[in-house]
C-alpha positions as CSV (number, residue, x, y, z in Angstrom):
1,M,-14.0,-17.9,16.6
2,L,-15.6,-14.7,15.2
3,R,-19.2,-13.7,15.2
4,K,-20.2,-10.7,13.4
5,T,-23.1,-8.3,13.8
6,Y,-23.4,-5.2,11.3
7,S,-25.0,-1.9,12.2
8,K,-28.2,-0.9,10.4
9,T,-26.1,1.5,8.4
10,G,-23.2,-0.9,7.6
11,R,-20.7,1.6,8.8
12,S,-19.8,-0.6,11.9
13,C,-19.7,-4.0,13.2
14,R,-19.7,-5.6,16.8
15,V,-17.3,-8.5,16.5
16,T,-17.2,-11.1,19.3
17,F,-13.9,-12.9,19.7
18,D,-14.2,-16.3,21.4
19,V,-11.2,-18.4,22.2
20,P,-11.2,-22.0,23.8
21,T,-8.8,-22.1,26.6
22,G,-9.9,-24.8,28.8
23,D,-8.3,-24.9,32.1
24,N,-4.9,-24.1,30.4
25,A,-5.1,-20.4,30.6
26,K,-6.6,-18.2,33.4
27,T,-6.6,-15.0,31.7
28,A,-7.0,-13.9,28.3
29,S,-6.7,-10.4,26.5
30,L,-7.8,-9.6,22.9
31,C,-4.9,-7.6,21.2
32,G,-4.8,-6.0,17.7
33,E,-4.5,-3.0,15.8
34,F,-7.6,-1.4,17.0
35,N,-6.4,-1.3,20.5
36,E,-2.5,-0.6,19.7
37,W,-1.7,-4.2,20.9
38,N,-2.5,-3.3,24.6
39,P,-3.7,-6.4,26.6
40,A,-5.3,-3.9,29.0
41,V,-7.9,-2.5,26.7
42,H,-9.8,-5.6,25.8
43,P,-9.6,-8.3,28.7
44,M,-11.5,-11.2,28.1
45,K,-14.3,-12.8,30.3
46,R,-13.8,-16.2,31.3
47,R,-17.2,-18.2,30.5
48,K,-18.7,-21.4,32.4
49,N,-17.5,-23.5,29.6
50,G,-14.0,-22.9,29.9
51,R,-13.9,-20.2,26.7
52,H,-12.8,-16.6,26.7
53,S,-14.6,-14.1,25.1
54,T,-15.1,-10.0,24.5
55,T,-17.2,-7.8,21.9
56,V,-15.6,-5.0,20.2
57,S,-17.2,-2.5,17.7
58,L,-15.2,-2.0,14.6
59,D,-15.4,0.4,11.4
60,A,-16.6,-1.6,8.7
61,G,-14.8,-1.8,5.2
62,R,-11.4,-3.1,6.2
63,S,-9.1,-5.6,7.9
64,Y,-7.8,-5.7,11.5
65,R,-4.7,-8.0,12.7
66,F,-5.2,-9.2,16.1
67,R,-3.9,-11.9,18.3
68,Y,-5.0,-13.6,21.9
69,L,-2.6,-13.1,24.7
70,L,-2.8,-16.0,27.1
71,D,-1.9,-15.6,31.0
72,D,0.2,-12.5,29.8
73,Q,2.8,-14.5,28.1
74,H,1.6,-16.9,25.5
75,W,0.5,-15.6,22.0
76,E,-2.5,-17.5,20.3
77,N,-4.1,-17.2,17.0
78,D,-7.8,-17.4,16.2
79,L,-8.1,-21.0,14.6
80,E,-11.1,-19.6,12.5
81,A,-10.0,-16.1,11.7
82,D,-10.8,-14.8,8.3
83,G,-7.3,-15.0,7.4
84,Y,-3.4,-14.7,8.4
85,E,-0.6,-12.4,7.6
86,P,3.1,-12.9,8.4
87,N,4.3,-10.1,11.3
88,G,7.8,-8.9,12.1
89,F,8.2,-11.6,14.8
90,G,8.5,-14.4,12.5
91,T,4.7,-15.9,13.2
92,E,1.6,-14.7,11.9
93,D,-1.3,-12.5,13.1
94,S,-5.1,-13.3,12.6
95,L,-7.2,-11.6,10.3
96,V,-10.6,-10.0,10.8
97,R,-12.5,-8.7,7.7
98,V,-15.4,-6.6,8.5
């Protein structure tokens, strides 16, 4: 799930990325174009309800590809992403448009 909050100037947007993992995943990381797909940059915090989330500031006026990396081995898309685009690995990346 994506929650967006734009700055007063509209130049940036704080996006909260939230993924339900239940008890299946112990860790989750947000990976995307905005962090060069590095899972160490945006680790997600596990919430009491079993979801993982993190908030990132992004420049407005463009789209970004992203995915979630669960337990450092399983890639997951956001089921409520703004869109999807094929990647070079035979799957799709999620899109967030800000």
